[in-house]
N, C-alpha and C positions, 0 to 999 in steps of 0.2 A: 919519609917520604921518596928519598932515593931509591931505598930498597922495595918500596911499594910500586914505584914508577918502573923500576928494572924488571920485577916480577911479571907484570903483565906484558911489558915489551918481549920479554923472552918467551913468554907463552903465546903472544901475536906472532912471532917469528916462526915459532914450532909449528903452530897451526897453519900459517901461510905456507911453509915448505910442505906440510904433509898434504895440502889440498893441491898445490902444484905439482908434486912429485907422483902422488898416486892417482891422479887424475887421468893422465895419458895411459898409465899401466892398466887402470880399470878399463879404460875404452878400448885398448888394444885386446885385452882378456875377452871382453864382451864380444869383440868382432871376430875374434878367433872362434870363441863358442858359437857363435851364430854360424860361422862357416862349417864348424864341424857337425852342426845340426841339420843345416839346409843343404849342404852339397851332397852328402849320402842319401838324402830323401830324393833330391833331383835325379841324382844318378840311377837309384832304384826306380824312379818312375821312367826314365828313359829306357832301362832295361825292360822294364815291364810292358812298355808300349813297343818296343820293337820285337820282344818274344811273341806277344800277343799278335802284332802283325804278320809276322813269319808263320805262325800256326794257322791263321787265317789264309794265308797264301797257300800253304801247303795243302789244307784241306780242300780249296778250291781248284787247285790246278795239278798239284803233283800227285796226290792220291790217285785221282781219276786217270792220270795218264799211267800211272804204275799198274794201276788194275787192269787198262787196256793194253799195256805193253806186252809183245810176245817174247819168247825166249830168244835172246839173242843169237844163240847157235841153231835155230830151228832151221834156217836156210842152209847152212852148211850141212846140217843132218840130211836134209833133202836133197842136196847135191851128191852126198856120198850113197844114200841109197839109190839114187837114179843110176849111179855109176855101177854099183854091185849088181843092180837088177840087168843092166845091159850086158856086163861081164858075164852074168849067168846064162846069158842066151835069150831073154826075155825079148820079145818084139818092142820097139820104141814106143808103140801106142799102148800096150799093156803096163810097160814100165813107168810111162807117165801117169797113166790113170792110177796105179798104185801108189806112187810117190805124192800124188795131189791130195790123198786122203790126210796126210799128217804135214804138209807144206804151209808156209805162211799164206794168208789169204790170196795176195797178190800173185804169188807164184801159183797156188792151186788154181786159180782162174786160168791162167795160160797153159798149164800142163792138162787141164781137162779139155779146154777148147782144143788144144793141138792133138790130144789124143783121139778126140772124136773126128777130126778133120783126117788124120791120118787112117784111122779105121775105115773112113769113107773112100779111101783111096787117093788123098791128097799128097802131093809131093812135100818133102820136109820143108823147102824153101818157103812154101806158101803157108802150110801149117804153123811154123815158127814166126811167122811175121806178126808185129804187135805195133800198137800205137802208144802203148804204156811208156810212161817216163820213170817208172820205178826203176832205180839203179840195178836191183836183183833181177828183175824180169829182162831189163835190157842186156845185162851181161849173159844171161843163160840163152836167150833167143839168139843173140849176135854169135855165140859160140856154137850153137845147135846150127845155126844155118851155113857157118863157114865149115863146119865137119860135113855138113851135107854136100856142099860144093865139092869138097876134097874127096869125098867118098870114104872117109875113115870113120872109127868108131869114136864117139864123143866121151867115151869114159874117162880117158886122160884128162881132158879138158873139164869134166865135171870134177874131178878130183883137185885140179888147179883152182877152180872156182870154190870149193869148199875150203881150201887153205888159205884163199884170200880172204873168205868171208869171216873165218875164225880170226885172222889177224886183224881185221878192222874191228871186229866186235871186242877184241881185248884192247885195241887203242881207245875205242869209245867208252869203256868200263874205267880205263885209267883216266881220261879226261873227264868224266863223270865225278871219279874221287877227288880229283885236284880241284874241281869246282866247288865240291862241298867243302873242302878244306878251306877255301877262300871265303865261302858264305858264312861259316861258323867263327871265323876270326874277329868281325864285327861285335856280335852279341858277347863273345868271350872277353873282348877288351873293355866293353862297358860294365860286365861282371865284376872285373878287377878293378876299374877305376877308383871306388870308394877306398878300397885297401891301399892302393897306391899313394892317394892323398893323405891318408890317415897315418900312413908308416913312412912316407916319403918326404912329402910337402910339408905338413903340418910341424914335425919336430924341427925342421929348418926354420919355419917362420917363427915359431916359438923361440928358438935359440937366438935368432938375429933380433926378435923384439925385445928379449931379455937383456941382450948385450946393449943395444942402443939404449933403452930406457935406462938401464943401470949407469951407463956413461953420462946420460942426462941427469940422473938424481946426483952424480958427483959433480 
């Protein structure tokens, strides 16, 4: 009777210890497995949504602007050509008309109009007057009017404008590259997030959980 009584008692205590000890461990492992399954899926969904949104934005905004954009050094080349024509002895009207063929639209418009006015006998101050707010047009016409008032050749001023325009174009290119680097940092971070969680956070959580649950069992 004593043996029979002690046998079931030990069995009950063993069974009770198994349930109370392995229950929290099983729950922790289940939660950990759910985190491993759910978190990467959520991260992949976030990455997919971000990339899809960026692709749609680039198709709707960046690509048309890129197609319509002109050569960033086109204005500088026009200034250099204008200076070369004047140094070669061409009349200002003929030089402006020749440069207008390959100049950016805003510059081509003022060059063509000024060439026609100069050919009709207008003075340079009037021919190069404009209401345009385009910075390239404003810089060119201001320099040409100043040169006309001084009675000097505008070739040196055109060379200075070309150097300034090239420097500004290089600065714009550098700024665009820096903005692109900042823009890709977010999507790349989302791409590396699942690997960081699986390799950096999950092992730490598992180690702490095993240590805590092991001490609880003891």
